[in-house]
Every structure is written in C-alpha cells, then in structure tokens.
N, C-alpha and C positions, 0 to 999 in steps of 0.2 A: 794732389796728395804724394807723400813721399814714396819713393819706389820700394824701400825696403823698411818693412814693419815687422813686429813681432808676432808669435802665433795668437796669443790673446787678442791682439789689436785685430789681425786677419779674422778671427772667428767673429768678433763683435762686428766688424765692418760688414761680412758677408751675413750674418744673420739679420742685420737690419735692412738689408736688400732684400733678403728672402720674406722677411715679414711684410715689407711694403708691397712686394709682389703678390703675396697671398691677399692682401686687402684689395689691391688693384684686381686681380680675377674675379673677385666677387661683383666689383663695379661692372666690369666689362661682360660678364655673363647675364647682367641685368639689362643690358642695352640690347634693342631690337635690331633688325637688319637695317633699317633706315637710319638710326642714329649712328650706327658704325659707319655705313657708307659716306654719310656726311661728314664725320670726322676724317676719314680718309681722304676725301677730296680736299679738306681744308688743310690737311698735312701736305698733300702734293702741292697746293698753291704756296705754302710757306717754304717748301724747298726751292721753289722757282723764285719766290721773293728774296730768299737767303741765299741765292746762289753766290753772289759776292764774297760774303762771309764764309761759305762752304768751300769755294775754290781757294780763297786766301789761306785757310788752314791746310787744304790739300797741297799748296805750294811748298808750306814749311815741311810736311812729310815727304814730299817728292825730293826736295832738295837735299834733306839728310838721307834719305834713301840712296840717291845718287853719290852724294860724298861717300858713302859707305860701301860702294861698289855693287849695289844690287843688280842682278841679271836683268837684261833688257825685258825679257818676257813677264817677270815680276813687276818691274817698273810699269809696264803696260797695265797690269792688274791694278796697281795702286793709284794710278793717274785718273783725275776727274776733269773733265771738260764740260763746257755748258751743255753739249749735246748729250754727255753721259749723266749729268744731273737732271735733264729733261727728260731722259729715258728712266730714271728713278721715279720720278714725279708720275710719268705716264704709266709705269708699273703700279703705282698706288691707285691711279684711276681706273685702271683694268681690274684690279681686285675688287674695286667698289662695285664694278658693273657685274661682277660674277654672281651667281647664286650662292646665298649664304648655306652652306651645309649644315650648320648648327640646326638642331631640331629636326632635320630629316629622319623619317621613318623609313629604314633600310630594310625592313622585313616586319610583317605583323601576321599573327596567326591565332587561331582559338583551339584551346584543348578541349577534350570531351567533357572534362568537368566543369566548363563554362569560364575558365580562365581566359582572358584576353592578353596577349603578349606581344610588345612592339619593342623591336630593336631600334634604338634612336640614337644618331650621332651628337656627341657632348664634346666640349673642349678637353684637351689634354688637362689644362689647369695653369701650370706655369713651366714655360719652356726656357731651357738655357742653350746658349748658342756660343761656341768658341770658334773663332775664325782668324784667319790671317790678314795680310795686308790687302783686303779687298772691300773698301768703304761702301761700295753699292750694296753690299751684304746687309748693312745696318739699316737701310730703308726697306729693303725686301723683307727682310725678318721681322721688322715691325708690322708691316701691312699684312702680311699672311697671318702672323699670329694675332694681331688686332681684330681682323675679320673672323677668325675662328674662336674669339673670345678667350684667347690665352695670354697672361702677362708675359713678357720675355725680358731676360736677363741677358744682356750681350757682353761678352768678353773678347774685344777685337784685338788685333795684334799690335805689337808696340810700334810698327812702322807705320801704321794709320791711326795713330792716337789723336793727333789733331783734328783729322778729318772726322773720325768717328765721334769726337766729342761735339764738333760743330752740327753735324748731321742729328745726333740725337738731341741735342738742346733745341734744335729748330723744330723737331717733331714733338718735343714735350711742351714746349711753349704753344704750339698750335692746338694740343689736346687741352692744356689749361685753359686757353682761350674759350674753348667750347665746353667747360665746365666738366671735363671728364679727368679723373685720376691721372696725372703725367707719370705716375710709376708703372703705369701699363707697359712703359718701355723705360729700362734702366741699363746704364752702361757701367761696366767695372773699370774705372779709370786707372786702377793700380796695375801697373805692368810687371811687378815681381811675380816670379816664376811660382814662389810658394802660394800667392794669391789664386793663381790658376788652377793648382793643384788641389787646394782647399774648395774651391768651387766646384770641382769635379766630385766632391764628397757632400755636398749640400742637398743630401736626399731628402731632409725633412721638409724642404721649402719647393725643390724643383722636381718636377713630374718625368720629364725626359730631357736629355741633353743631346744636342747635335753639333758634331764637329764639322767644320769646313776648312780644309787647307791641305797640306802636302801629307805625305805617307807617315812622317814623323809625328806631326800633331795628331793625327787620327789614331795612330798606333798608342801615343800616350794617353788619349781619353779612353780608348777601349781598355787598356790595361789597369788604369787608375780609378776610373769612375766606379763610384757606389749607385750613380743613378742610372737607370735603363738609358741605353745608348741606341740612336739610329746612327748607323755608320755611313758616312758618305766617303766615296773612295776617290782614289787617284785615277788619273786617265791614261793609261797606256792603250790608246785606241788604234785600230788596224783599219786598213782597208786592202781588200783582195781584188785584184783585177783578174777576173776569170778569162779563160781562152775565148770565150764568146763575147768579149767586152766590145762595146762600141767606143774606140778611141777619142771620139768626138765628146762623149760624155765622161770618160775616164779622167782625161787629163785636166778639165775644169774642176772636178769633183776633188781631185787629190790636192791640187793648187788651192782650192777654197779651204779644204779640211785642214792643210798643213799651215798656211801663211795668213788666212784671213786675220786670225789672232791667234799669236804663239803661246801667249802665258795662260792659256784656258785648259780645264780638264777635258774637254770635248775635242781638242784639237788632235789630228792625227799624227802619231809618233812612229808607226811602222806600216810599211806598205809591202805587201806580197803579190807578186806577178806569176801568172802561169808560164811555164818556160815556152809553149807554143806561140804565145803573143808577144814574147819578150823582145824579139829582133824588131818588131812592128812598134811597140809601145815605148820601150825604154829610151830610145833617142830622143822622142818627142817629149817625154816626161822629163827627161834629163834636162834639156834646153829649157823647158818651162820653170823648172825648179832652182837651176842655176841663175835665172834671170831674176828669181826673187831672194837670191842670194842664200839658198838653202844648202848646207853641207850634206852630202849624200854618202851614207856608209853601206856598201853592199857586198854580195859575195862575188865569186869570181865572174859569173855570167853578167852581172850587174856592171862591173867594172870592165868588162869587153865592150859593153855597148856604151857605156858612160865613162870615157877616160878619166874625168874628173873625180870620179868617186874613190873614196878611201876604202880600206878593208873594214868589213863589218866584224864585230867580236859578238861573242855569246851574251855578253853583258849588255849590248846594245839593244838585243831584241827585248829585254825586260825593263828598259828605261824609259820613264817619261821625262823627255828632254825639257819641255817648256821653252824651247828655243828653236832656232832655225837649223834644226839637224833633223835627218829621217833615216832610219834604218830600212833597207831594201832588200828582199829576198826573193830568189825564185823557186817556184814549187812546181812538182809534177802532176799534181791533182788538186782537185777541190777538196778531197779528204785530207790531203796532206796540209792544206791551208787551213781548214778547221781545227786539225790537232794542234798546229803551231799557235793559232790564236787562243785557243782554250788554255794552252800551257803558259802563254806569257802575257796575256791580256789581264786587266783588273777588273772584269764585269762591268765595265762603264758602256762603251759604245764601239761598235765594229760594223763595217760595211762591206758589201760585194757590188762589184760593177760587172753585169752580164746581161745577157740577152736570152738566156736560156732558163725558162720559168722553173723547170725541174730542179735546176743548180739553185736558183734563188730561193726555192722552197727548203732545200735541204740546208742551206745556210742558215736561214731564218729559223730552222727547227733545231740545229745542232749547235751553234755558237752559243755559249753560255755568258750572256751579257745582258744588262738591263735594258739597253736599246740595240736592236739589230736593224740595219738598213739594207735596202736594195735600191742601188742607182741614185744615192742620194748622199750628201756631206754629212759627215757625223757632228758639224757643227750645229745641227738642228737640236740635238739633246740640249734642251734648255726649258725652264718653265715658261718663259716669254713666248718662245716659237711654238710650245704646244698649247698656247692658248690659257695658261693658268696665271697669266698677269705678271707673275715673278716666281720664284722657287726658293724654298728654305734650303735646298740642297739636291744633290743627286745621289740618291742611296744606290750603292751597289750590293748591299746585303739582300736578303730574301724574306726576312720576316718583317710583318707589318707593312713596309714601303719599299719600293724598288723603282729606280728611275727619278726623273725630275718629281720632287715632292712639292705639291700644291696645297690647296685649302683642305681637302678631303684626308691628306695624309697627316695634317696636324690636328685631327679629331680621334677620339676613341668611340666607343658607344657603351650604351647601358641598356639593359632590358627594362621595361616598364610593364609591369604586370597588374592588371585591374581585374578584381574578382567582385563577388556579391556574397560575401560571408563564408567563402570554401575554407574548409580545413583539412589537412591532410590526414587521411584514415590510418 
C-alpha cells in the first residue's frame, strides 16, 4: 500500500479493518478452549516452519535500520534469530497450555429477593496495539488476544514492517487452514503517521488500545486516542545496594540487569549504593561493568572509587538509556534511596539488594512501581518469566492492569443475573 493517502482513503481503509475485526471477534467468542488451544499450537508450528521466510524479511528490516543508524539497543530489539522465533512459538504453546480465563466465574452471590448474580470474565472484544520495532510483539499479541477471544488489529513500527508482515501472514495462513476467520489478527501495513493517528480514533470498532514502545509513542497515544488506553510505560529501572548487601549477590544482579539485554524496558538504568558499602562494592562493580563495556556516570564518591567514571548530571537520573550506560549515585540511607527512586523511576521495576528483612519490607512497601524486587534482577519483569506464556505489555498505570499483562488482563467482566420472575417494587 502507498505510504501517503488521503483522509477519505484512510477512513475507508481503517473502517474495513474494523468491520472485519468485529466479525472475527464474534467467531472467536464462539470457539471453546480446545479449539483455541489447537489453533494456537498450529500457529506455533507455522512460525517454526516459516522461519526462513520470517528471517529473510527481518534481514531486510535489520539492514535498513543499520543503514539508518539505529542504536545498538534498538537493533537488538529488532533482530530476529532462529532462537527468538523458537521462543515466539514456545510462547504460543505456553499460552495454549494455560487455563482459559473466558467464562471464569470470579464471584457469585444470592440476594435476599432470590436473584442469583455471577461476575463472569468476558473478552474485551477488539484490541488495538501500536508498537515500535519489536517483531516478537506481533506473535505475542496475537496469542494472548486469540486465547481470550479478542480480535486484534496491529500497528507495528515502520522499522519492522517486513518482519511484521511475514509473521502476521504466517499466522493468518495457519488460522485459515484451521477454518478460523484469519481476520482474528490484522496488520495495518500503511506506515503513514496520519493512518496511525486515525487508528487511535477508531472507537466505533476498537474496544481498547495498548501502546508498546518509547515515551514519545506512549505519550502520543495517551494524548490523541479516543479509545480507552492501557498505558505501558518506559523503564527507568533502579537497583539499590543496601549497606547490608552481600557483594556476591549484588555484582551479578547488577551486571545481569544492565547488560543481559540493553534494549529492553526492564534493564537497569540507574544504580544507588549506600555510602557505608561504597568502598567495598564500587571497585568490584566498576571492574565488572567496565569489562562489559558499560559507560559509568557517577557522583564524586563513585568517581573516587571508579576513576573511569564520568560525572553524572541531573538529566542522567531520569534517562532510560537503552544502551551500555549506567548512572550511579551514593546515598546516605534507605529513605534517601526510596525517595530518589520514587522521584525518577517510571513505575516499572526497581530492586533492592539487602540482607536486612526489615529494609527489604520497607523497600517493597514504599517504592511505587509495578514490580518491586528483593535480591533479584529487574530482568524478570516479563510475561514469559512470570508464567503468563507471553505478555501484551507491561502496564505502569494503576487502573485495570499493572505489571506484565497476560490473559486475565485482556478480559473484562459482566454480571449475569438469574431470576424467577422478580420485579423491583
């Protein structure tokens, strides 16, 4: 499709997608758990069988992105490998193995007048997802939405357009082979910004919109959408090394959280160290970080113990680098650490390394984030790691869903009321 089209053409294009999604959602809501699980397994198999096609498409995206100077962290998000395609397929298999939340009776009770009331999980209907250059989201979003009886309309980033098309078409072909409406998953292939903006206003057809990407994308969706939005946030994640921390735990946790994958939202971007342990822990941390080619930006105490460290600025504390850069600050107390984190974090994931149970509990209680850790890497904030099979995103808001969003977070509920002729007096 042409990249630039007029307003009328945009409206017609999106209306057709929306109408198809509405029809597909009705089909999906008529499938039982066994039918959905079988289709998910077939889609997983199709991804594996179609891996060469998908990797070839991804090669085009990757070459173009590299030529355009995309940052290494973002290139890592974009890149698909045989192992990552296998992980996408495994995610669908895990989703198939999970209990189907649709139809679950969340609560039931009887009223004195004889009415029996049940609160029952139901699909959202049609879910829209706008995301950047992360092609694995295409498969994850399909799997979670399909299992919960939601049709999904995807709007991926321009940088991953070839990859997203290949993945979507592979899944649609698998659905069609199973006799299921392939429009259960649709991809907006036009990358014109006007199309994306118009999609945010497709309220007649789309029940909920979920953005996945950087701060700019999320802000744009929140400010422009007329569809209800579940906000997924950026990840300015912190680790605080308490005065009682065990260095044998602290160093591996920081290295994993910072360097295991740099271009992800649950990577550590800022490190706080209690001043009483700074002399012991900072030289070891500095050595380990520098071996991983991490650029350290620290305060005067940090620079005294790690001569290679550059001076930190106020702006550093609020930055999600998605790169081999780490801001480091020394603090005089747990209270100072908590206050700093709550000022600069994005409500995503923060961790404390400590051997003091009271300090751990205070940190868990007072840090305002979707996921708060004790003696573990922030890299575990992930639907796959939480046992959800995959995730639709990590919500940093507080209404409806918070943290990794799996199957239950893609459902709403309704009250089913059964009577025997009751009328209200």
